N, C-alpha and C positions, 0 to 999 in steps of 0.2 A: 504493499500499499504505498502511494506516495504523499508525503506531507507537503502538499501545496502551498501551505503558508509558508513554508522553510525554503520552497523551491523560489518562491519571490521574494525572498527577505534578502536584500543587499546588506541593509546597515549591520546586522549583526555580525556580519563576515569580514567587514572592512574597519581597520583600526582607525579612531578619531572620527569615524561618520556622526558620532553625536554631536560633534561642534561644526558640522558642515554648512546647516543653516545659516548661523551667525558669520562664519568665514565669507560665504557667497554674498550675504549682504553687505558686508564691509568692502571686499573687493570691487562689488557692483557701484556701490557709493562713491568709492575713491574714483574710479575712471568717470563716473558721471561729472564729478567736481572737475576733472580733468579738462573735459571735453565742453563745458557748460559756457565757456565765452567763445567758441567757435563761430555762433552765429547761424549755423547751418543745422545741426544737430538738435532735434527736438525730443522733449519727454511729455509724455501723457497724451499723447493725440487719441483721436477717438475714430473707431472705425464701424462702430454700431451703438445704439442707444443702450444696450444692456450696461449694467454696472462695471463689470470687469472687461468689457471690450474695448481696451485702450492700448496703444503701443508707444514704445520709443524707437527713434529713427535717428540712427549714427551716421553721420557722413561727413567727410572732410572736402568734399567738392559738391556744388549744386546738383550737377547730373552723371552720378557715376553711370560706368557703364555696365557693372554689376550690382545687383543688391542680393545678398545672402539675408534669407528670411530664416529665422532661429525659432523652432518651437520646443519649449522646454518640456520637462517630464515632472515626474511626481505623483504618478499613477492615476492621473486624470482628477485628483482632488485635493492638490498641495502646491505651493510654491508659485512663483508669479514672475514676469518679466523682470522684476527689479533684484532678482537673484541672480541674473545672467548678462547683465550689463558689460562685464570685463571682458566677456567672451568675443566683444566687438573690437578689441585692440589691434590685433593683425589686419582686420580689413579695413579699419580706419588709418592705419599708417600705410596701407595699400591703396589708398583712396577708393575704396569699395564701399557701398552702402551696406548697414546692418541694421536689419529690423527685427524688433523681439515684441510679440505681442502678447499680452495676458489674455485668458478666455475665461469662461464661467467654469466653475468647478463643481464635480458630482459633492453632494446628492442632489444639489440644487438644480442641475440638470442633467440630462441623460448623454451616454457616449455619443449617440447620433446628433444630438444637437451639438456637441462638443467640436466632432468633425464639419459639422455646419458651419460653425463660427469661424473657424480656420479657412474654409472656403471662402467665406464674406471677407476674411481680412485680406486673401491674396488677391481677390476680384477689386477690394478698394485701391489697395497699393497699386494695381496695375493702371489705375486711373490717375494716380499722383505721379508716377515715373515713367518713363520711356524704356528703363533697364531690362534686361534678361535679370530672370530669377535663377538662384541656386537654393533650394530647400535642404535646411539641415534640422534633423530632429533628436532628440534624446531621450532613450526610455520611452514613456507613453507619447512623447513628442516624436519618437522614432515611428509608432503606430500612425500619427497624425500626417506625418509627410508622407509616409507610404500610402497612406489612404487618399492622399490627392492625387497620388498616380492611377489610383483606380477608376474604371468608366463610370463607377456609381459615386465619384465624390461632386458632384453637380459644379464642377469649373467649367466655365465656356471654353470652348475649342481654342479661341484664340489668346486666351488667359493661359491655358494650360500649354500652349507652344511656347510661352514666353519662359517657361522652366527648361533651362538646360540641363540641370542636373540635380539629383537627390542623393544627399547622404543620410541615412536612416542609421544612427548610432545606438547601439543596444536596444533594438527596438522589440516591441512585443505583437507579434503577427497573429497569433492564435490565441482568442480570448476564452475557448472553452476551459482551461484549467481553471481559471479564476473563479469560475463558478463555485468551485470546491475550497475558496478561501474565505478568510473573515473579511477580506478586502472587499468583497461582493456585499457586505452587508451596507457598505457606502455607496457602490457604485450600481448595485441593483441591476446587475446583467442578468437577463434569462437566456434561453438556447437560442432564439430566435436573434435578439442582438448579438449574442457572439458570433453567429454565423455572419450577419448581415454587414458587421463592423469588423471583422478578421480579414485581413488581405489574404490569406492563405485560401480564403474560400472564394475571392473574387478574382476580376480579370484585370489587367492593368492597361493602360492606354497603348496602343501601338508607338513604338518608338521611344519608349520612357527609357531615361539613361540612370540607374540605380546603382549606387554603391551599397551593399549592407554590411556595415561596419560594426566590429564588437571587440571587445578588450579578450585576449586570450585567457586571462585570469577572472572572468565571469564566472558567474554561479552556472552550474550545468545547464538549468533551465533555459538561460539566454543563449547559450551556444547551441542547444537544439532548437531554440525558435528560429534564430538566423540561418540555421541549417534547413529547415523546413521551407520556409519563405524562398530561399535560393532555389531549391528544386523545384518548388511548384512554378515559381516564375520563369524559369530559365526555357522552359517550352514555348513561351510567348514572343511576340515580334518585340523585343525590347533588348536594350543593352543593358547588362548587369554583371555584378562582380561581387564576391565576397572576400572581407578582408578582416584577418584575425591580427590585432595589434598586440606585439608581444609585451608581457608586464604590465600590462593595463587592467584596471577593474573598472566595475560599473561606474564609479565616479571619475576615476582619472583617466578614461578614454575620452572624455569629453575635451579635455583640456588644450588638445592640439589645436582647436579651433582658434584659440587666442594667439598662437605663436606662428610667427612669420617662417619660422625656421622648420616647423613641423612638417613629417611627411602629409597630415591630414590638411594642412591650409596648402600645401602644394598641390594635393589633389582638388581641394576645392577651387583654387583659381586656374585649374587645367592642366597642372603639369604632371 
């Protein structure tokens, strides 16, 4: 019998994770202070009337050729854009745009509603800039950016065509095991939702370009999840690959986004 609560429990297996929330907030606040006076970066912009539907947009030039859209994790019920501002550092120094939305959290909304909010945000941003988009999502955010590559994502084709690449980092692609966890007391997923919101049961847009990225030191369930989505989707007319980053766990694996010299950032900008 698999203990699914343990399978999805990252914090208990990573030293120092109990301090992660405060560390992220401090790093992010420091970055926002650094770019506050640039006159181009903007904080707390609204993309929908819902309370949490706001985003930050960091940019060192008015019309960046590429905008990275980062979707945060937190098992769909925790965290916000304000935990992740510092991840924009490499993009900002490289004169790329970096947009981070918050979104409504369970149990106040369903997973389907969260998915729709991310689509609404991308649609909104497509009217604000002419840039191409690179989607990056971490953990639950990895699920959400992968959902944006599904035919059922509700993104219009001309907006979908603006997405040049998606990097899903430590994502969750099969929601069925969550039915057997205490987490589901918050999420309220049933079998129908698990299937309609799990990318492994859905079809991607033709021509999608995805990297399924995961830390080699992740919990076994996350390694299993990335394996099944890659195997399921490689039969479609898409470009995809799977990358296991050595020495990285569920939390450290996302740090490459902020580092101009990291292999992850080089892949983000196309190298």
